[in-house]
SEPAZA-776863 format. One line per field, with one value per atom (N, C-alpha, C): z, y, x. Coordinates in steps of 0.1 Angstrom, whole numbers. Atoms other than C-alpha are relative to their C-alpha. Layout:
BEGIN
Z [Z	...] $
Y [Y	...] $
X [X	...] $
//
This chain:
BEGIN
Z [5	133	11	-10	157	-7	4	154	-9	8	140	-14	13	112	-8	6	104	-6	4	102	-12	11	80	-13	12	56	-6	4	54	-7	5	48	-13	13	20	-11	10	2	-3	1	8	-6	4	2	-15	15	-35	-6	5	-40	1	-2	-25	-10	9	-45	-16	13	-77	-4	2	-73	1	-1	-66	-13	13	-94	1	1	-105	0	0	-109	8	-8	-84	-4	2	-89	13	-12	-63	-4	1	-59	4	-3	-59	-1	0	-51	-10	9	-78	8	-6	-71	1	0	-79	13	-12	-51	12	-11	-27	3	-1	-34	5	-4	-30	15	-15	4	8	-8	16	0	0	4	9	-8	21	15	-14	54	4	-3	52	1	-1	45	12	-12	73	12	-11	97	0	2	83	5	-5	89	14	-14	125	6	-4	126	3	-3	127	-12	10	108	1	-1	101	-12	11	80	-3	5	60	-8	8	47	-4	4	25	-5	4	21	-8	7	-2	9	-8	9	5	-5	14	10	-9	36	-6	7	9	-2	1	10	-14	12	-18	-2	0	-9	13	-13	17	-2	0	24	14	-13	51	-1	0	59	5	-2	64	14	-14	102	6	-5	105	-1	0	114	-7	6	98	9	-9	129	-1	2	122	-13	12	87	5	-5	104	8	-8	129	-8	9	102	-7	7	83	9	-9	112	5	-4	122	-11	12	86	-1	0	88	11	-11	121	-5	6	102	-11	11	73	7	-7	97	7	-8	117	-8	8	91	7	-7	116	3	-5	129	10	-9	148	14	-14	179	4	-3	177	3	-2	173	13	-13	203	11	-11	224	1	1	213	4	-2	218	10	-10	249	4	-4	255	-8	9	225	-4	4	222	2	-2	237	-10	9	214	-14	13	183	-2	2	190	-2	4	187	-14	14	153	-9	9	126	-9	9	109	5	-6	133	12	-12	159	4	-4	179	8	-6	186	-10	8	172	-12	12	137	-13	12	113	-3	4	93	-13	12	68	-12	12	32	-7	7	17	-12	13	-18	-3	3	-26	9	-10	6	2	-1	0	6	-5	20	-10	11	-5	5	-5	18	14	-13	49	-1	-1	57	15	-13	87	1	-2	102	13	-12	127	1	-1	141	7	-7	156	15	-14	193	7	-6	199	-11	9	181	-4	2	185	-11	10	164	-14	12	139	-8	6	134	-5	5	129	-14	13	100	-10	9	85	-3	3	88	-10	10	71	-14	13	43	-7	6	37	-3	3	40	-12	11	14	-13	13	-12	1	-3	2	-13	12	-31	-10	9	-51	4	-6	-28	-1	1	-26	-13	13	-63	-7	6	-70	-4	5	-90	3] $
Y [1	355	-8	6	346	-12	12	314	4	-4	333	3	-5	349	-12	12	316	-8	7	298	7	-8	326	-2	1	323	-14	14	285	-2	1	288	7	-8	314	-8	9	287	-12	12	258	2	-2	273	0	0	281	-14	13	246	-9	8	230	3	-4	250	-3	3	246	-15	15	208	-5	5	206	-1	1	193	8	-7	212	-10	10	180	-12	13	150	-10	11	116	-7	7	95	-13	12	60	2	-2	59	-15	13	29	1	0	19	-4	4	15	-15	15	-22	-5	5	-27	4	-5	-6	-9	9	-26	-14	13	-59	0	0	-49	1	-2	-37	-14	13	-71	-10	9	-91	2	-4	-72	-4	3	-76	-15	15	-114	-6	5	-119	2	-2	-104	-8	8	-122	-15	14	-156	-1	0	-147	4	-3	-137	14	-15	-99	7	-9	-74	13	-12	-45	9	-9	-15	1	-1	-12	13	-11	20	0	-1	23	15	-14	58	0	-1	69	7	-5	84	14	-13	118	-1	1	104	2	-1	107	-14	13	79	-5	6	55	-11	11	26	-1	2	21	-13	12	-14	0	1	-16	-12	12	-50	3	-2	-54	6	-4	-49	10	-10	-24	14	-13	11	11	-11	44	5	-5	52	-9	9	22	5	-5	37	12	-11	69	-3	4	52	-7	7	30	11	-11	62	7	-7	79	-8	9	49	-1	0	47	13	-13	84	1	1	79	-7	7	54	7	-8	77	11	-11	105	-5	5	83	-9	9	58	-14	13	29	-4	5	8	11	-9	30	-4	5	8	4	-4	15	15	-14	52	4	-3	52	-3	4	33	9	-8	55	14	-14	89	2	-3	89	14	-15	125	8	-9	138	-7	6	113	8	-8	134	12	-11	163	-5	5	142	-6	6	125	12	-12	161	5	-4	166	-7	5	162	-11	11	128	-9	9	112	-7	8	85	-9	8	70	-13	13	35	-11	12	0	-1	3	-9	6	-7	12	-6	6	-3	7	-6	14	-10	9	1	6	-4	3	-9	7	-6	5	-3	-9	10	-9	9	13	-13	39	-2	-1	47	4	-3	45	2	-1	44	-7	7	28	-6	6	5	1	0	10	-9	9	-15	3	-3	-10	-8	8	-31	-14	13	-62	3	-2	-67	8	-8	-49	6	-5	-27	-9	10	-54	-9	9	-77	7	-8	-49	0	-1	-46	-13	14	-84	-1	1	-82	9	-9	-52	-6	7	-70	-12	12	-101	5	-6	-79	5	-5	-62	-12	12	-96	-8	7	-111	6	-6	-86	3	-3	-86	-1	2	-99	11	-12	-72	12	-12	-46	0	1	-59	2	-2	-59	12	-11	-27	10	-9	-3	15] $
X [13	378	-9	8	350	-8	7	329	-12	12	298	5	-5	318	5	-5	335	-12	12	301	-7	6	287	8	-9	317	-2	2	313	-13	14	275	0	1	281	6	-6	302	-9	8	279	-14	14	244	-1	1	250	3	-3	264	-12	12	234	-11	10	210	3	-4	230	-1	1	231	-15	14	193	-7	8	172	-13	13	142	-12	11	122	5	-4	123	-10	9	109	-2	3	93	-8	7	79	-15	14	41	-7	7	18	-11	11	-6	-13	13	-43	-2	1	-40	7	-7	-14	-7	8	-34	-13	12	-65	3	-4	-47	4	-3	-33	-12	13	-67	-7	7	-82	6	-7	-55	-3	2	-60	-15	14	-98	-2	1	-95	7	-7	-69	-9	9	-94	-12	11	-123	3	-4	-105	0	0	-103	-14	13	-140	-3	1	-135	-5	6	-156	8	-8	-132	-1	-1	-126	16	-14	-93	1	-3	-79	15	-13	-48	2	-4	-32	13	-14	-4	9	-11	28	-3	4	11	-12	11	-16	-14	12	-42	-7	6	-68	0	0	-64	-11	10	-86	-7	8	-114	-8	9	-129	-7	7	-156	-9	8	-170	-14	14	-207	-4	4	-209	10	-9	-180	-6	6	-190	8	-7	-181	11	-11	-161	12	-11	-139	8	-7	-132	9	-8	-121	12	-11	-100	11	-10	-83	8	-7	-75	10	-9	-60	12	-12	-39	9	-8	-26	8	-7	-17	11	-10	2	12	-11	23	7	-6	29	8	-7	39	13	-11	63	9	-8	74	1	0	68	-14	14	39	-5	6	15	1	-2	20	14	-14	58	1	0	52	-6	6	29	9	-9	54	12	-13	84	-3	2	67	-12	11	44	0	-1	56	-8	8	36	-13	13	8	-12	13	-19	-1	1	-10	-2	2	-8	-14	14	-42	-10	8	-56	2	-2	-41	-10	10	-67	7	-5	-62	10	-10	-38	-6	4	-45	11	-11	-17	-5	4	-31	4	-4	-23	-9	8	-34	5	-5	-14	14	-13	15	5	-5	38	2	-2	41	13	-13	77	2	-3	86	15	-14	123	7	-6	132	-7	7	109	-14	13	78	-10	10	49	-14	14	19	0	2	4	-14	13	-25	-4	6	-48	-12	11	-72	-6	6	-98	-14	12	-127	2	-2	-111	-1	1	-114	10	-11	-81	8	-9	-57	11	-12	-30	-5	5	-53	-2	0	-59	13	-14	-22	4	-4	-17	-6	6	-42	8	-8	-23	13	-13	10	-1	2	-4	-2	2	-16	13	-13	18	9	-8	35	-5	5	12	5	-5	26	14	-14	61	9	-8	76	-2	3	59	7	-6	72	15	-15	107	6	-6	112	-5	5	95	11	-11	116	-4] $
//
């Protein structure tokens, strides 16, 4: 029996098992509006303490905007950039700076993808090990400083995230 036939035979036994074991309903962890709001507020306050007027966007696990905070002197462009940074973290599951560093080969293409921006300032939000969202910050003097504020925000709610069921 050739390899192709053997693989086909094995697949014919495995595929029905996979589908038979698959549930019709799946459950997932979702971030509450209150948690998203608190993360956005912590990020905004962390940047304000450093004298930065920023925009903060928190997206859910699907990249849908859940909360937007725009400080007084932050532009609408900062809101868009914060959203796109958060989406880059959702797409990759890591900080947007790490994603940028790890994938320079596809950075130009991804920056043309609607809703994604591979620059510093996006941080994933994990609860009980599951990716539940991301926070993006834009408006500080550099993306590195944006990301510091985002990390401070996630760290501020770390206990809530760690013990989430």
